[in-house]
N, C-alpha and C positions, 0 to 999 in steps of 0.2 A: 618502509618507515617505521622506526621504533619509537614508541610512546612511553614517556614516564607517567603521563596521565592524559586523559582525554576529557575536555571540558564541555562537551555537548551533552545535555541530558538525554537519557535513553529510557523509553517506556517499553517494557516487555509484557506481552499479553499471552498468558498461558492457561492451561486447563488440566489435562490429565495425562501429560506425556513427560514423565521425569527424564527419560533418556534424551529427548529432544532439548529440553531446557538445559540439561547438563552440558551438552555439546555446544549450545549457543553461549553459555557462560564461559566455556573454555576458550572460545574465540574472543569474547569480550576481555578476558584476562590478558590477552596479548596487547590490548590498547589501554587497559586500565581506566575505564570511564570513572569519573569522580561522582557521578549521580546516576543511579539506576532506580527506576520506579517499576514495580512489579505488580501486575494484577493477575490473580488466579480466580477463575470462575468457580462457583460451588458445584456440588453434585446434584444430579437430578433426584427427585423423590421416588421412592419405591425400593422394595427389597432386592429387585433385580439389578440395582445399580450399586450393590455393596462393593464389588470389585472396583468400580469407578471411584468410590469414596477413598479406597486404599491408595489408588494411583494419585489422586489429588493430594492426599496427605504426604505422600512420598515426594510429589512435585514441590510442595511447600518447603520441605526440609532441604531440598537441593539448594535453594537460594542462600539460606543461612550457612550451609556447609561449604559451598563452592565460591561464594563471593568473598575472597580472603585477601583482598588488597584494600588500600585506603580508599573507601568508597562510601558515600551516603546512600544507603539502601532503604527505600521507603516502600512498604507493601500494602496492598489492599487484597485481603483474602476474604472472599465472599462465602457466606454460610449456605446460600441457596443459589441454584443455577439460574442465571438471567438469560442465557442463550447468546447466540452470536450477535444479533442486531442490537439489543439493549446492552449486553455485556461489554462488547467492544466499544461502542460509542460512549457509554458512560465511563468506561475506563479511560478513554482519551479525554473526556471532560475533566475527570479527576486529575489527570496528568497536568493539564493546563491550569488547574487551580494553583499550581506551584511554580510553573515555568512559563516563559514567554515564547519559546521555540524548542523543538526537540525532534528526536528520531523515534519512530514507532516500528517495533519488530514483534512479529508473532513468533512463537517458540519454534516454529518449523522453518524459519528463515535464517540461513547461515550466511553472514556477510563475509566478503573478502576483506583483506586489509585495505585495499584501495577504496572500498566503500566508505570508510570512516573519514578519510581526507576529502573525498568528493562531497560527502554530506556537510562536513564542516565548512568548506570553502563556499559551497553554493548557498547554504543557509545564511551565512554572514554576508555574502555578496548581495543577496536579495532581501535583506532585512527590512529595508524601507520601500520595497517595491509594492505598489498597490495591487498589481494584477498577478503576481506570482503566488500561487496558492500552495504548491507543494513541490518537493524534490523527489523524482523517481529514481530508482536504482536499477531498472530493467528497461529493455526495449524489445519489441517484436518486429521491428523493421529489418527484414532480412538484408536488404541492400546496404543500409548504413552499417549494420553489424559486421558485415564482411570486410569493410574497409580497415586497413591496418592503422589508420590514424584514429586518435581519440577525438570524438566530436561531442559537443554539448549543444543541444537544440531545445527549442520551445515546442511543446505539444499541448493539444487540448485534452489529452487523455491521461487519467490518473492510473498509476500502477502501484498497488498497495502491498506488494511483496517487498518490504523494506523501503520505508519512505520517511519523509520529514515534512513538517509544516510549522506554522506559526499560530500562536494563541489567537491573534485577531482574525486570522482566516478561519480557524476552526470554529470560532464563535458564530460564524455565519451558517454553520452546518444545520441541516434539517433532516431529522430521521423520518418524520412522517410527512407525506405528500398526499394531497387529496384532490388536486385539480388536474385531471388527465389532459384536458385541453392545453393547459399551460405547459405541461411536460412535452406534449407533442410539438408545441410551438418551439420550445428550446431545441428539441431534437432536429427539427427541420432547419432551424437557424444555424446550428453548429455543424451538421453533417452534410455530406455531398452525395455519397453513394447510396442509391436506392436500397440496396441490400442491408446496409448498416442502419438506415432510417427505419426500415421494417423491423429489424432485430431490436433496436432500442425502444420502439413503440411497444413491442411485446414486453420488454423489461418494465416499461412504465406502467403497463397494466398490472403486472404482478406487484410492483411497488405500491400502487394505489389500492388495488382491489384484493390482493392476496398477501398482505404483509406478514401475517402470522406464519403461513407455510413457507414463504420466501425466507424469512428469518435471516436477513443480512443487512449490512449497513453501508457497504461500499458503493453500490449504485447510487444511493442517495448523496454520497459525497461527490460523485461525478456530476450529478444534476446541480448540486450546490456550486460547483466550479463553473459550470456553464451559465447558471443564472447570474453570476457575478462577473461574467466575461473574463474568467481566470485562465491562467496558463500554468503548465507544469514544466519544470526543467528536467530534461532526460539525458542520460548518456547513450552512446550507441553500442555499449557493451553491457552484458549482465554483470552486476557487481555483487550478486547474491546467488545462493543455491537454495532451492526449496526442497526440503526433505520430508514434506508432509504428505507423502503418498506411501502406499503399501499397508502392511498389517497394523502399524501404529499410526496410520495416516489420519484417522479421525481426530479433528482438532477444532480450533476456533471457527474455521470457515465451513466445516463439514458436519452435516447433521444426519447423514444416513449412508448406507452402503451403495446405493444406486447413484450414478452421476446425476447431478442437478440438471434440469432441463435447460436452464440458462447457460450452464457450462457447455452444453452441446451446441448451443447457438454460437457462443463465443469462439468455439473451435473452428467455425466456418467463416470467421470474419478476420480481416486484417486491420483492426481499428487504428493502430498507431501510425499507419501509413497515411492517414487522412489529415490534411491541413496542418502541416508543421512548418516551423520557421527556424532557420539556423540562427543561433544567438552569437556564438563566437567559436572559432576553431583554430587549432594549431596545426596547420599543414600547408603545403605549397599552394600558391594562388590558383593554379589550374585545377587542383582538387576542390578548392573552395567554390570556384565557379561551377564546377560539375554538380556539387551538392545543392547549390542555390537553384540551378536549372532543374535538377531532379525534384526538389521539394515544391517548386512552383508549377512546373509543367505537369507533374503527376496529378495535381488536382484538376487540371483542365482535361486530362485523359479520363479521369473518373466521370466527369460530366458527360463525356461523349459515349462511354462504354458501359457505365453501371446502370 
């Protein structure tokens, strides 16, 4: 699909990766969004971060040089580094000071062309839905992803590599959580598999007791969704590519060279396979029945074997 312009507001979260931002803007140029909001976090303090300061200044220049179509570009360039947890969540707060719904992209998330139409249709379709909290652009359900048909389903799990949400849903977001018993209650209510319950209880401990070293915002968003009995709309195909790995991979989500201990836990879990519901699908009846059986019967299997 060729766009003369794209009328869904887009927030870009960046930091010190000018090449990543330039590539993302090249993709955005193909759809020509008419509103872009750009947040660039500031440099960390210390003489050892002088190179970081230069990269951040170069990243800032990319936006003014590369966004060369008819577009309202609004920027928030921070003087000091707020880090991942506060920097990202405050950036999204700032975005929703101006818009009622929109797409959130970190600078290492490169969307496909199909991504934009999917987001537009699903955002507008669920505009008045009280329980749809976000639109995902990825899936890690291997069975559904191998089907040749395009499927859109409801999931309890958020995927924040290219996503969209609404102002009224984000206003419910809580960055700080202090009641571990309540989080454990949510986890046991929402999850089925013992392995997943144990993993998320470990995450809850870090969110409550080790916030500073955890330095992230997205697990808190997942807890917010569960607290409000929210659901996420998901495709069965990946509509983005994440380029945030390798030598330039350190970015909004990464604070060190060693793999995060939570990431290692997530690599051993198949979260998106848990408790999903097919919303609507375009494929023959026999396939639809198959998916409905899979989505419902799979949860019963989990109770028996997890």
